[in-house]
C-alpha positions, 0 to 999 in steps of 0.5 A: 648377150647371154653367157654360154653355159658349159655342157652339163656333166654326165658322170659318174657314168653310168649314173643309173647304175651307181645310183641304183647300187647305192640306194638299194644297198644302203636302204636295205641295211636294216634287212642286212642287220636282220640277216646278220642276226639270224645267221643267213649271211654266207661269210668268207672263211677269213671273216667267219670267226669275227662274224660269229662273235658279232652275231653273239654280241647282237643276240645278247642285246635286250629288245630296247637295245636292239631297237636302238641299234636298228635305228642307228643302222638306218640313220647311218645308211641314210647319212652315207647315201646323202653324202654320196648324193651330195658328192655327185651334186658337188661334182656336177656343179663344180666350175672347173673345166679343162682349158689346155689347148692342143699342140700342133697336129703332125699327122691325121689319119681318119679320126686319129691325130699325132700331136706334137708336144715338142715343137722345136725341141731337138731331144730324142723323139718319144711316141706316146700311145694311150688306150683306145677306150679312154681319151689320151689326155690323161697324159696331158690332164693339167699343166702340172699333171701332164706326162707329155708336157713334163717330157718336153720340159726335160728336153725330149720331143713327145708325140702323143697319139690322140685316137679321137672318137671312131668315125666312119673310116674306123667302123670296120677297123680291127686291131690290125688296122690300128696297129699295122695301119694307123700306128705304123704310119705314125711311127714312120712320121715320128721317125722321119722327123727324128735324129735317131730311133724313136722311143715308144711309150705305151700306157695300159692298152696302149702298151699292147698296141706299141709292143708289136711295133717294137717287135716289127721295127727294131731299127726304128725303135730306140726303146719300149716303155710299158706303163701298166700294160696287161699281158697274162689275163689269168693273173689277178683277172680270174673273176673278170674272165669268168664274168666275160665268159658268162656275158659274152653272148649278151655282149655280142648281141649288144655290139651287133645291135649298137654297132659299137661297144658303148661307153656306158657299157665299158664304164659298167664293166670297169665299175664291176671290178670294185662296185664300191669305189665310186660311192666311196670316192664321191663321199670323200669328195663331198667333204673336200673344200671345192676350191682346193687343189685336191677337189680340182684334180678330182673333178679333172680326173672324173671328167676324163673318166666320163669322157670315154670312147666307144670301141668299134665292133671288131676291136671290142670283140677282139679284146673281150673274146681274145684277151679277157676271155681266151687270154690269147696274148699269154697263150701265144695266139694273139696275131697282128698282120697274120703274125703272133705277137711274141714278146721274146722276139723284142730286141730293143731295151724295154722298161716296164713300170708296174703300179703296185695298187693297180686294180685294172691291170693287176701287177701279175698281169703286167709282170708277165709281159716284163718277164717275157721280154728278154732283158727287160727292166721292171719296176714296181711303182707305189701308185694306182693305175690312174694315179701313176700318170696323173696323181699327186706323186706322178712326177716322182714315180713316173715322169722322172724315172721314165725321162731318165731312162729315155735319156740313157737310151741316147747317151 
């Protein structure tokens, strides 16, 4: 009997984009050296003085020294490219596979499931809402890197929304359908089995999905925790907004032709925030012991990142146009079920945990939401967007503070 092999990894997605960027950049380093020498590179003002000194140093070199420098630059570029390729190969060949089993399903609606991580628990119920564009298991990545399992160990009853992959039922969904439909039903189910009001916890886009429920159903919501949740898309996201305005006609055509916003297109947009993050982290991974805990965590996170979810057409355009291009939330123009989403109307205790090193949701964008909710408590977390939930310090910077805050709500 032949042993079944695990499915091949596709990442880092989109692989042609990352490979092409790395090859073109590193293998044209010699041309960059020429451009530096002749002064044709446009430098940012803060780098201009250093660039001038560097150019002067290059001009002072004799011909043999210039030849040696060119050879050294070429060798270093090839070394870094090879290290990146080694890292990608090591990741794709790594034996780690996520083996955690899902808990019981409390309720299913279309492709979405409500997972009960606190079966038998008698503590306060917590409804945890992840983003629509990534799998919810970032909040249950491994036994040790799991927000929901940690909350359960502390006596709470966490219920995690698993949006799943959009099926036929969701193809015509808009944000209204997800929030005033599926999520509203999940809150009703959570409230029915709880001893009191339910605490809502939203991560990233999930915070924007949870916010209208806290506003609409205050009697059923004990508190609202917003983890790295954006609001003002003009704060720290100016480049992305300009990018979105320029690309909108092409994105609209893509969404209409594909019937969705594909995963690789989403991944390409995220990569555009920091194009060199992927090469840098895979070069670092190439130097790790593959049997180490750090290597396994890296692979677990990359598997999650590459296990994305496409957005259905209406939701894709609502987010790209309404949020990133037009900044409707901060302008008071974003509506759910025909009513503006108004943070100033939220009357439940609110906690905003804002990662300090977040490149996906800049702190200013998240802070704008905390400032708009009356009496909200905000706390800067010394982590990045993903490290906050699944990094080595997640227990200290997120799990502990969040569980203590939830506990105080029912005290």
